[in-house]
Backbone bond lengths (Angstrom), bond angles and torsions (degrees), N, CA, C in turn:
res aa  C-N    CA-C-N  psi(-1)  N-CA   C-N-CA  omega(-1)  CA-C   N-CA-C  phi
1 X - - - 1.402 - - 1.537 108.55 -
2 X 1.300 120.45 122.80 1.437 123.77 -177.05 1.479 109.90 -94.44
3 X 1.284 114.45 147.39 1.502 122.50 177.37 1.544 109.22 -75.43
4 X 1.345 116.66 147.39 1.397 121.04 173.72 1.549 108.87 -87.63
5 X 1.276 114.30 130.68 1.497 119.96 -178.07 1.539 110.25 -108.27
6 X 1.329 116.61 166.33 1.429 119.80 173.89 1.570 108.24 -58.01
7 X 1.297 118.33 -44.24 1.451 119.77 177.97 1.494 114.33 -54.89
8 X 1.379 115.44 -40.81 1.489 118.53 178.71 1.507 110.22 -62.57
9 X 1.342 117.78 -41.33 1.491 124.29 178.97 1.531 107.20 -59.15
10 X 1.268 116.92 -49.73 1.489 122.79 -177.42 1.501 109.82 -58.84
11 X 1.339 117.01 -49.41 1.472 121.20 -178.45 1.561 110.80 -63.66
12 X 1.326 116.40 -41.41 1.444 120.82 179.05 1.570 110.54 -60.91
13 X 1.333 117.67 -47.09 1.452 120.20 -178.80 1.536 108.11 -68.19
14 X 1.329 119.94 -38.50 1.489 124.27 178.13 1.537 108.18 -58.54
15 X 1.358 115.31 -48.93 1.495 118.60 -176.69 1.543 112.57 -64.51
16 X 1.335 116.44 -36.98 1.429 120.00 -177.57 1.527 115.23 -79.57
17 X 1.346 117.67 -27.92 1.438 122.28 -177.51 1.499 117.10 -109.08
18 X 1.314 116.38 -21.69 1.439 119.83 -175.07 1.499 114.49 78.56
19 X 1.335 118.82 -1.03 1.476 123.00 177.08 1.544 104.99 -67.49
20 X 1.305 116.27 144.82 1.479 124.26 -179.58 1.551 108.14 -59.16
21 X 1.392 112.72 147.09 1.467 118.93 -177.64 1.501 111.16 -64.67
22 X 1.323 119.50 -34.99 1.508 120.00 178.84 1.510 109.59 -65.07
23 X 1.347 118.80 -42.86 1.386 120.50 179.40 1.517 114.64 -65.91
24 X 1.383 116.79 -39.06 1.433 122.87 176.08 1.545 108.68 -61.08
25 X 1.364 113.62 -47.20 1.506 119.92 -175.86 1.584 107.00 -58.40
26 X 1.342 115.47 -45.61 1.475 117.68 -178.59 1.570 111.39 -60.57
27 X 1.372 114.87 -42.36 1.474 119.48 -178.13 1.510 110.33 -67.20
28 X 1.403 118.40 -42.42 1.443 121.52 178.52 1.485 109.23 -62.12
29 X 1.360 119.23 -43.91 1.404 125.29 -178.08 1.585 110.78 -62.65
30 X 1.340 116.40 -43.33 1.446 122.20 178.61 1.517 108.65 -62.19
31 X 1.303 117.66 -40.78 1.457 121.99 -179.15 1.580 111.11 -63.51
32 X 1.330 112.76 -46.17 1.479 118.29 177.21 1.533 112.73 -64.42
33 X 1.375 116.46 -37.13 1.422 121.72 178.65 1.580 109.65 -67.02
34 X 1.291 118.61 -38.56 1.444 122.97 177.13 1.509 110.47 -62.36
35 X 1.311 117.82 -44.14 1.477 123.22 177.62 1.509 110.22 -63.52
36 X 1.360 116.40 -43.94 1.446 119.95 -179.15 1.554 110.86 -66.40
37 X 1.349 117.22 -41.94 1.458 116.87 179.69 1.574 112.94 -67.69
38 X 1.328 118.84 -38.21 1.386 121.14 175.49 1.504 112.59 -58.67
39 X 1.357 116.96 -50.81 1.457 120.92 176.08 1.502 113.83 -60.20
40 X 1.322 115.73 -39.51 1.494 122.61 178.90 1.534 110.26 -63.02
41 X 1.291 118.74 -25.71 1.484 121.53 -179.44 1.608 108.56 -91.68
42 X 1.306 116.89 -0.92 1.480 122.06 -179.66 1.537 114.14 87.85
43 X 1.309 115.44 12.81 1.509 117.82 -179.52 1.562 108.81 -94.51
44 X 1.309 114.25 157.40 1.461 123.18 176.49 1.479 106.05 -84.28
45 X 1.373 116.75 156.37 1.403 125.97 175.22 1.563 108.80 -123.75
46 X 1.344 114.07 112.60 1.456 117.94 179.91 1.495 113.41 -106.55
47 X 1.335 116.46 122.12 1.458 120.95 -179.54 1.504 104.66 -117.55
48 X 1.310 118.53 101.61 1.452 125.19 -175.72 1.532 112.91 -44.55
49 X 1.325 117.24 134.85 1.450 126.23 178.29 1.606 110.57 70.30
50 X 1.281 116.85 -21.20 1.506 115.86 179.28 1.540 110.22 -93.21
51 X 1.352 117.62 -55.39 1.476 119.61 177.74 1.488 111.98 161.28
52 X 1.347 114.09 -176.75 1.458 124.34 -176.01 1.562 107.33 -123.98
53 X 1.307 114.33 125.79 1.464 118.84 168.94 1.549 106.02 -99.00
54 X 1.345 117.89 133.63 1.434 121.12 179.08 1.506 108.43 -140.64
55 X 1.307 117.94 164.56 1.465 126.36 176.64 1.496 106.45 -92.03
56 X 1.357 114.20 133.55 1.461 119.59 176.31 1.499 109.13 -126.35
57 X 1.335 117.10 132.90 1.473 118.79 178.68 1.480 109.90 -84.10
58 X 1.303 117.87 130.79 1.475 123.94 174.16 1.442 108.01 -100.67
59 X 1.337 116.41 131.92 1.484 121.20 -178.54 1.560 107.83 -74.93
60 X 1.327 114.99 159.15 1.453 119.45 172.64 1.512 107.67 -72.95
61 X 1.338 114.77 149.41 1.491 116.85 -177.71 1.552 107.72 -150.85
62 X 1.288 111.82 168.47 1.500 118.47 179.31 1.563 107.01 -94.22
63 X 1.380 113.25 133.17 1.420 118.24 177.92 1.519 109.32 -123.90
64 X 1.275 115.50 177.41 1.491 121.48 -179.62 1.536 108.98 -129.05
65 X 1.306 117.09 139.80 1.430 127.26 175.75 1.548 104.36 -79.32
66 X 1.286 120.55 116.86 1.458 122.18 178.49 1.522 116.22 -59.32
67 X 1.379 114.54 -25.59 1.482 122.43 179.49 1.550 108.55 -77.51
68 X 1.324 116.64 -31.40 1.456 122.95 -179.12 1.507 109.29 -133.72
69 X 1.354 116.87 76.72 1.448 120.00 -173.81 1.517 113.98 -63.15
70 X 1.343 120.74 -15.66 1.461 118.96 -179.66 1.547 111.64 -84.78
71 X 1.375 118.12 -3.98 1.441 120.92 176.72 1.560 110.60 -105.27
72 X 1.353 111.46 124.47 1.490 117.98 172.84 1.461 109.74 -89.01
73 X 1.357 116.44 144.06 1.450 124.43 174.49 1.560 109.50 -124.26
74 X 1.337 115.46 147.67 1.429 120.31 177.00 1.536 112.16 -89.08
75 X 1.295 117.78 118.96 1.420 120.92 175.72 1.523 107.95 -93.41
76 X 1.344 116.58 118.25 1.491 119.05 -169.64 1.541 112.02 -72.11
77 X 1.358 114.94 159.43 1.465 119.06 176.32 1.523 108.85 -63.71
78 X 1.318 116.29 150.00 1.479 120.31 179.15 1.510 109.23 -153.49
79 X 1.262 112.80 171.63 1.467 120.93 175.32 1.560 108.56 -101.29
80 X 1.304 115.87 140.99 1.471 122.55 178.48 1.483 111.54 -134.53
81 X 1.292 116.31 154.20 1.505 121.67 178.65 1.535 106.44 -85.69
82 X 1.326 117.21 136.48 1.399 123.18 173.67 1.540 106.48 -118.11
83 X 1.322 115.33 139.68 1.460 119.43 178.18 1.532 110.04 -120.75
84 X 1.300 119.07 127.40 1.443 123.40 178.01 1.541 105.73 -115.80
85 X 1.272 118.93 114.59 1.484 121.68 -179.22 1.466 112.90 -64.50
86 X 1.388 115.79 143.20 1.474 120.52 175.38 1.550 113.22 -80.15
87 X 1.296 113.76 179.66 1.472 119.04 -176.67 1.516 114.68 -60.10
88 X 1.338 116.49 -45.03 1.466 120.38 -179.96 1.492 110.23 -64.22
89 X 1.330 119.37 -42.19 1.449 122.99 -178.06 1.559 110.63 -67.17
90 X 1.331 115.25 -40.34 1.453 118.92 176.83 1.517 111.24 -62.23
91 X 1.340 117.44 -36.76 1.469 121.84 176.84 1.488 112.99 -63.37
92 X 1.319 117.60 -38.22 1.504 121.92 177.50 1.546 109.69 -68.99
93 X 1.345 117.93 -36.74 1.420 121.73 -177.29 1.570 111.35 -65.28
94 X 1.325 113.82 -27.32 1.450 115.71 -177.40 1.462 112.68 -68.49
95 X 1.326 118.41 -25.16 1.443 124.08 -177.58 1.501 113.03 -87.50
96 X 1.360 118.13 -3.23 1.495 121.81 -178.38 1.475 108.24 -89.14
97 X 1.347 117.02 129.68 1.439 123.51 174.63 1.556 109.88 -81.75
98 X 1.290 119.19 119.33 1.493 121.36 -176.61 1.553 110.76 -59.77
99 X 1.265 119.12 -28.49 1.469 121.98 178.93 1.485 112.36 -62.39
100 X 1.313 115.97 -31.10 1.436 119.75 179.08 1.519 116.40 -76.32
101 X 1.348 117.16 -7.17 1.412 122.83 -178.05 1.506 112.39 -90.87
102 X 1.272 120.43 -6.75 1.511 122.15 179.57 1.534 107.27 -64.75
103 X 1.320 109.15 131.71 1.496 114.14 179.56 1.489 113.61 -111.91
């Protein structure tokens, strides 16, 4: 199973619309930049049927160094991206056999 890349998305849109690859690349990049900027400002990004990207605060916690298990280290609080799939994406996931996902 191959990963989908930005180039694959650009070629797919180009093939379906006939719009030049450079124009499609610019539009895809502007879309990704808009999502990045919104998340960077602490806003959520909602893409209907696809899902919602939101910022989640992770609390600080105590961790252990696997090389020195007797030493505790403090892992600082941080922001993380949370993704909640939308209805259409959840519907697609129901049809995927988990056994086929082993890599």
